[in-house]
C-alpha positions, 0 to 999 in steps of 0.5 A: 499499499503506498504511504499516501493512502496509509496516511489518509487511512491513519486520519480515518482512524483519528476521525472515528476515534474523535467521534467516539471520544466526543470531540467530533461531531458525527455529522461533521465526522461523516463528511470528512470520512467521506472526503478522506475515503477516496484518498484512502482507497476505501470509498466502497468499503463496508465501514464507510458507506454508512458515513456516505448515507449519514452525510447525505441524509444531513448535508443540509444542515449547517454544522460546520463553522466555515458554514455556520457564520453564513447563517443567522444566529435565528436560523441556526437557532431554529434549526437546533433541534433538528441538528441535535436529533440528526446528531443523536440519530448519526451516532447511534447509527455510526458508532459501530462503524467508527469502533471497527475502523479505529480497529482496523487502522 
């Protein structure tokens, strides 16, 4: 395996670990996992595909700092319950896959 793929797989494991520890949002983490999966050669991996689904289900939610500043505080406050529900769902859905990725990489 080439070094670049290995580095991206390591970042996937680090992201998954951060999600499990509560340091990385599961929604933000899913978006990062999808981006990293191509560089890591894992875009069709059993443990990565759920992150693709979670990213797709939550792509309209402004959760990343680089996006949130574009929204008004009132709009963000109205979306807070939906974001919280989506985060809870994503955690339950993705947690087993995070554990698997950490164990693998």
